[in-house]
Every structure is written in C-alpha cells, then in structure tokens.
C-alpha positions, -999 to +999 in steps of 0.1 A: +072-060+000+094-089+008+127-086-008+137-122-005+107-144-011+109-179+003+115-206-023+084-221-038+089-257-028+060-281-028+045-287+006+042-322+022+005-323+013+013-318-024+002-282-026+025-257-042+031-227-019+033-205-051-004-213-057-014-202-023+008-172-026-006-161-058-042-164-046-034-145-014-015-117-032-043-115-059-070-112-032-050-085-014-047-063-045-083-069-055-093-057-020-071-026-022-083-018-058-120-027-057-133-035-023-117-007-002-128+022-024-164+010-025-163+003+012-151+038+021-176+053-003-203+039+019-190+059+047-194+092+028-214+108+056-184+103+080-154+127+079-121+113+067-103+120+100-131+103+120-128+072+097-091+071+103-095+074+141-119+044+141-097+026+116-069+029+141-088+017+171-104-013+154-071-023+137-054-022+171-080-045+185-080-069+155-042-072+152-037-072+189-061-102+192-040-120+166-005-111+178-007-113+216-017-150+216+008-159+187+038-138+195+033-129+231+038-095+248+075-102+250+077-109+213+059-077+204+082-057+228+113-073+211+098-062+178+099-027+189+134-031+202+147+003+216+137+039+221+155+049+188+135+023+170+103+036+186+113+070+170+114+053+137+079+039+143+068+075+151+080+085+116+062+055+099+031+063+119+029+098+107+035+087+071+008+060+071-017+081+090-013+108+064-016+083+035-048+068+050-064+102+056-056+115+021-069+083+004-101+082+024-108+119+018-100+115-018-124+086-023-152+105-006-145+136-027-147+118-060-110+116-068-105+079-074-089+086-108-063+107-091-057+081-063-051+055-090-025+078-106-008+081-072-004+043-069+007+039-105+034+065-098+044+048-066+068+022-081+086+050-099+089+069-067+103+037-051+130+035-078+140+072-072+140+067-034+162+036-038+186+056-059+188+085-034+190+065-001+199+029-008+226+035-035+207+015-060+214+021-097+191+024-126+196+004-158+192+024-191+157+009-195+147+019-160+160+054-166+140+057-197+109+045-178+113+071-150+117+099-177+085+088-195+066+086-162+079+121-152+068+134-187+033+120-181+029+137-147+043+169-161+018+168-190-010+165-165+003+194-145+005+216-176-030+206-187-045+212-153-025+243-145-020+228-110-001+200-093-020+166-089-013+168-052-035+139-042-016+115-065+018+128-055+010+129-018-002+093-019+028+081-039+054+101-017+039+092+017+036+054+008+070+054-010+088+070+020+069+047+044+081+016+025+117+030+024+118+037+062+103+002+069+128-014+046+158+003+061+146-005+097+136-041+088+103-037+106+081-068+110+050-061+090+024-071+115+042-059+146+049-027+127+012-022+119+002-029+156+028-004+169+020+023+143-018+021+151-012+019+188+008+051+186-022+067+169-046+055+196-043+085+220-050+112+194-077+090+179-095+086+212-091+123+219-105+133+186-135+109+189-142+122+224-141+158+211-166+149+184-189+132+209-187+162+233-197+185+205-224+162+193-209+157+158-196+122+161-212+095+137-207+063+157-241+053+172-259+080+153-268+067+118-279+032+127-265-003+129-253-004+093-231+027+096-217+014+130-209-020+115-191-004+086-170+017+110-161-014+130-152-032+098-125-006+090-102-028+111-106-060+090-105-039+058-071-026+070-055-058+083-069-086+061-053-074+028-020-068+046-019-103+059-028-117+025-001-096+009+024-109+033+014-145+026+018-138-011+051-119-008+067-147+012+058-173-015+062-155-048+090-140-068+094-103-064+088-098-101+054-116-098+044-093-069+057-063-090+032-071-118+003-079-095+006-046-077-009-028-107-042-045-101-049-020-072-047+012-092-063-004-122-093-013-101-095+022-087-093+038-121-121+015-135-143+022-105-137+060-107-146+061-145-170+033-150-189+032-117-187+066-102-186+087-134-154+106-128-139+125-157-112+108-178-101+134-202-075+134-231-051+149-206-056+119-183-052+096-212-018+111-221-006+110-185-018+075-179-005+063-212+030+075-202+027+059-169+016+026-184+044+026-209+069+034-182+056+006-160+057-019-189+093-009-196+103-011-160+085-044-153+100-060-185+135-049-173+129-062-138+117-096-153+147-098-176+171-089-149+156-115-125+158-142-152+193-134-161+204-135-124+187-170-120+204-182-151+238-169-139+232-186-105+224-219-122+255-216-144+277-209-114+262-239-095+270-262-125+305-249-127+310-256-090+299-292-094 
C-alpha cells in the first residue's frame, strides 16, 4: 500500500481525485474478494501449480505490453537497479508465488472461509512485522487489538486441534512480501513484471513437462477453459493497477478500511454460495478478529485525525 497518498486536490476538469481513487480501490477489493475466487473456482479441473504457471506467463505478457511502451526498457532496468536488488526480487518472487499457489489451491479445495480468515489476520501480521523490523510501536489500543486477534486464532486452533495453516500461510507470505517491498521501495508495476519474469523459466519448464506427459490442460478442455487460463493475467494485473490508483489518491486510513471488503467477500462466497461450514468455533474466531480490526481501525483513524489537527495548528502558529 502507498504510505504517503498524494493530496486529494481537485483536478482541472472539476473532478475530485478522491472520487476516482475510491472507485478504483473499491473495484480492486471487490475483484479480490468476489470475482477472483469465483474465477479460479471455474478452473477447478486445472491444478493450482499449472494455473500459477499460466498466471505468470499471461501476467508478464500483459504488464510487459503496458510497461515497455510507457516506461521503456531503460526505465524497467533502472527499476531493477542492481544485482543485490535483483536478489530482493528473488525473495519477493518466492513469497508471492507461494501466496498465489496456496490461495488458488485453497479456493479449489473448498477453503474460502479459511482464506478469508488469512486476509483478516493479515493487517495484524503487518503490525507485528512493523514492530519487529521497522521499529514501529504499538499504542495501547493496537496492543489490545493484537491480543484479541491472537486469542481468536488460538481458539480456532484449540477447537480444530490443528493449526489453520492455510490462513496463517496466506497472512504470513503476503505480510512478509509487503514488508520486503516496503523496505526496498519497489515500484509496484515494475516489481510485478520482474517477479513474474523471474518465474517464467520454471513456469515454462513445468508446462512443457505437463505437455510431454499428456496431462496439461491448455488446449484440451475447449475454448472456454483456454480463455479462462489466458484471463489469469488480467485477473492478476487489473486489480493491482486499480489498487495503485486508489492508494495514490486516498488517505491511508480509508484504504485500511476498504481492505476488509476482500476477505468479507470471500467469507460470504464460501458460506452462502459454496456451502462451506461456518461453525460456532469459526464465529468465535472471526468475532475476535472483527473486534480486533474495529479497535485497530478506530485507533488508526483517531491517530490520523489527531496528526492532521496538530499539523494545522502548527501551520497556524507559523503564520
């Protein structure tokens, strides 16, 4: 997410950038929460790793067609920077590749409720990672929120008798991915292009292996399946671009609230559409997470408003 959204000043044509930003961010989270799970459900006859391999190839094609004319090869190369920075990209590539594979497998395996739990947990993971690696401090309210969320996850573990590994894996891989990208100040689109480009060789090798063994799915199940496979590129890139448009025009607190649309959509789809179980244990765990997120979001909003008020007061004193 963008840490310093651009000021929402009216444009010359009279439109407020915040309106465009809100619409773009809302669309991104709706795609991630409602469209993407349904989309990947339609590819249930294709293995998760094969879907990720195609997702990599078609995302490279789509993002490359956008970036090469707009940024130029020299701009993309500058975005990579150095061999050390390429090593950082290798780390983010492994993280996002793992995240994609786990998510797609979980959707196909009927675990949307657990994926939603993972993305509800993710903001709390971000807080803990910020404390551990960015020297960020928790307020008392944020500390309470983290403890309540941890209690919710622990209650689910105790009721299941096992760790909800899908939820925790999704939360941890995406949380660490965001942390590394933040520390390295990676351009979102160039980062996506480089990360998927690094995955191209193993993706092609895997698809060729599937084809050689006669178990590949592209060109086998008809035009409809082939079209869905090709569309994995747009389904990956479009919400990311929309999110960047929104993040550049909205307050961070607004983005923070909107991000819960994604896991809420996944939860509703899992329970109401696909008939996944939502037990009393889920209710306790999700209830704790929702309370924790409400406390954390309220604290973030309060802190943001207090900082703005202090900045206005300082400006008045300076005058």
